[in-house]
N, C-alpha and C positions, 0 to 999 in steps of 0.2 A: 183852197186858197187861190186867189186871182194871180196867176203868174204874169199877167200884163200890168202889174202894179207900177205906179209912177215912182215908187221908192227906188233909189239907186244905190244906197249904202245904209246898212243897219249896224249900229253899234250895240254890242251885247256886253254889258258889264256883268261880272260874275259868270263869264262865258264858259268857264271850266267846271262850274258847279252843277247842282242837280237839275235846275231848270235851264240854265244857260246852255249846257251841252245839248239838251234836247232841242232847244230853239235853233241852235247852230246847225244841227243835223237837218232839221226841217227846212231851214232856209237854203242850205246847200243842195238838198234834194230838188228844190224848186228853182234853182239857179239864181237865187237872190244874192247880190253882193253883200257881204257882211264883214264886220271886223270884231274880233274877240278881244276884249280888254282884259289885261292881266298885269300883275305887278312886275313880271319879268319881260313882258313884251314878246314879240315874235320877229327877231331880226331878219329871218329868212324871207318873210313875207312883207317886210317893211312896216309892221305894225308897232307903233311906239308903246312904251310901257305906260301903265295906268295905275295910280294909287289914289284911293278915295281921300287919303289924308295928306297928299302932296299936290296942292293946287297947280304947281308948275307942270304937272303931267296932263292936265285936263285939255288944254287947247289943241295939242297935237293929235290926241286921240279923237277929238271931235271934228277934225278937219274933213270936209267933204261928206259929212254924215247927214242923212235925212231923217232917220228914225233912231230912237234910243230906248233900250230896255234897261231899266234901273233895278238892280238887285244888290242890295246892301248886305255885306257880310259883317257880323254873323246874323244880325236881325235888326229890323227897324225899331224894335223896342229898346235897343241898347242906347245908353247915354250918348248924345251928340249926333245920332243918326239923322234926325230930322233936319238939323242945321246943315249938315254936310250934304245930304242928298238934295235939299232945296237949293243950295248954293250951286251945285253942279247942274241942276236943272235950269237955273237962271243962266248959267254960262252956255248951256246947250241952246237955249232959246235965242241968246244973243248971236249965236253962230248960224241961225237959220234952220234949226231942226224943226220939222213939221209934225212928227208923230212921236209920242212918248208913252211908254207903258211902265207902270210901277208895280213891282211885286210887294204885296202887303200882307199883314197877318190879321186874321179874323179875331175880334174880341180883344185886341191889343190897343189900349188908349194911346200909347206913344206912337204906334204905327199909324193910327188914324190922325194924330197930330202931324206926322210926316206927310200923309196924303194931303192934308189941308195946305201945308206950307208949300209943297210942290205945286199944287193946283193954283196957288196964288201967283206963281211966276210962269206957269204953263197951264192956262185954263183948259186946253184940250186934252189934258192928261187922261189916259185910260188906266183905271186901277183894277188890279186882280187881287182881291182880298181873300186870302186862302185859309181854309181849314188846315188841320194837322195833315202833313203829307203822308200818304200811304207808304211811299218809298223810303220813309225813315226806317222801316223795318228791314229793308233790303240793301240800302245804299249808304246809310249814314250810321249814326252812333248806336242804333238798335240792332244792327246786323250781328255783332258779336253776342248780344243778349239773346237774339233768336236762336243762334247756333248753339248757345249754351243751354237753352231750354227755359230761360226765365227772363221776362221783360220786367224791369223794375223802374218805377217812377215815384217821385214824392207827392203823389196826388191820389185821390180816391178813384175807384173804378167807374169813372163817368162815361156816359155815351158820347161818342165823337163821330161826326160824319166825314171820315177820312177821305181826302181828295186825291185822285190819281194825277200824278204830275204830267202824264201824257196829255190829259185834258188841259191843264194849266199852260203847258208849252204850246199846244195848238192854238189856244185863245190868244196867247202873246204873239205868236207868229202872224196870226191874222190881223191883230190890231196894229202891228208894226208895219204891215204892208198893204192893208186894205182900208178904204174909206168906210165910215159907218160906225166906228167905235170911239171916236173922239168924245171926251167928256163922260164916258160911261164908267160906272162902278159895277163890277161883276163880283158878287160874293160866291166863291167857288168851293163847293163841297161835293162829297159823294151823294148818292141818292137816298141813303139811310144811315142812321147813327148806330154804331156798335160800341159796346163797352170794350175796355182793353181785354177783359177776359174773353169776350166773344171774338175779338180780333185774333187773340191768341189761339182760339179754337180753329178759326179759319186758316191761320198760318200753319197750325199743326196738320190739318188735313192736306194742305198743299205741299208741305215739306216732308211729311212723314215723321216729324220730330215733335215732341211736346213743346208747347210755348205758353207756359203759365204766366199769369200776371201777379206781381207782388208789389204792394205799397211799401216804400222805404222812406227813411228820413232824408232830408236835404243833404246831410253830411255823408250818408251812404251813397247817395246818387253822385255827388261830386267826386268822391273817392273812386267809385267804379268807373266814372267817365274819364278821370285822369289816368287810371290804370290802362286804358286802351288808347291813350295818346291825346286826349282832348286837353287843351290848355285850361288850367284851373279857373282862370277868370271867366272863360267862356262857359265852363261847366256851371259855375255859380250863377251866371247870367241866365242860362237856360233853366236852371232849377227855379229861379225866381219867376221866370216867364211861365213855365209850366204850372207852378203853383197858382199864378194869377189867372190864366186863361182856361186851364183844364178844371174848371169848377162847375161845369154844366151850362155855362152861358152860351156855348156854341153848339148845343145839342141839336137844335132844329136845322135840318138841311135847307139850303138855299137854292135858287134857280139860276145862278150865274153861269154855270156851264151850259145849260140849255139855251140861255139867252145869247151867249157868245158864239155857240157852235151850232145852234139849231138842231140839237140832238140830245138825248139823255146823257147824264154823267155816267162814267164807268163805275161799276160797283167794286167793292173791296174784293169780292171773289174773282172778278175779272182781273184785277191787279195781281192777286196772289197766283193766279194761273199763269200770267205772263212772266212773273218773276221766277216761279218754279221752273218754267220752260227754259229760262235763260241760264239755269244752273247755279244761280248766285248762292242758294242755300245748300248746295251740294259740297261746298268746300269744307275741308276738315279744319 
């Protein structure tokens, strides 16, 4: 990354999430001024609170910002996401923001609608259209499933080119601070597709635990997700999303990581090795 970037402050929405905290760490390591947006704010550092659904919080968090990372929770495919994110992008453009990166989902029609609507108000938008995150198995709702020995989804055992979030975060950090990425669409995947059974086998080899894949009904998935603390409406939304996009449409790997970073994408095995070394799967 070019540490002599002309960017003076980067705003990271979703800054405490899976991609956001990685981007925050990368920017901090490189001495780039950044602001982490959150619903609680950070009074100690003077960072105002931010809420996607409270437009009165938008202006303060955008003050003095040159670049913005857009990460909508829980997903751009959810109702109202495109309208909310594009309205925020328009506000950011009016405040003089020069660079903007949108985290999007591969094979998601509603996410692609959000991309178009944001690009209408910010033509230089950089889109990171991502495959299923490998880190879902170690940092999100699949972690308890991996630890229990069974990963269950309401979909067939389709091949998916899982993407390493370290690749996604590095691409975002570069696009937020360097020239040459404006207007680009990067489809980000791993280098090859694995079925969930194959992914479970790789997880088992890395963790020393079995990690079988099992197809379940939507009702079973929602109930299991709610049992580990996921809000029921989010669980229903994810079940619908998985049923839609995990149908084989995203099987073919893309070259977005290589185009954005000028190197090959990390493999699923490289991801599992890193995660195992961190000890995340050693918890009881």
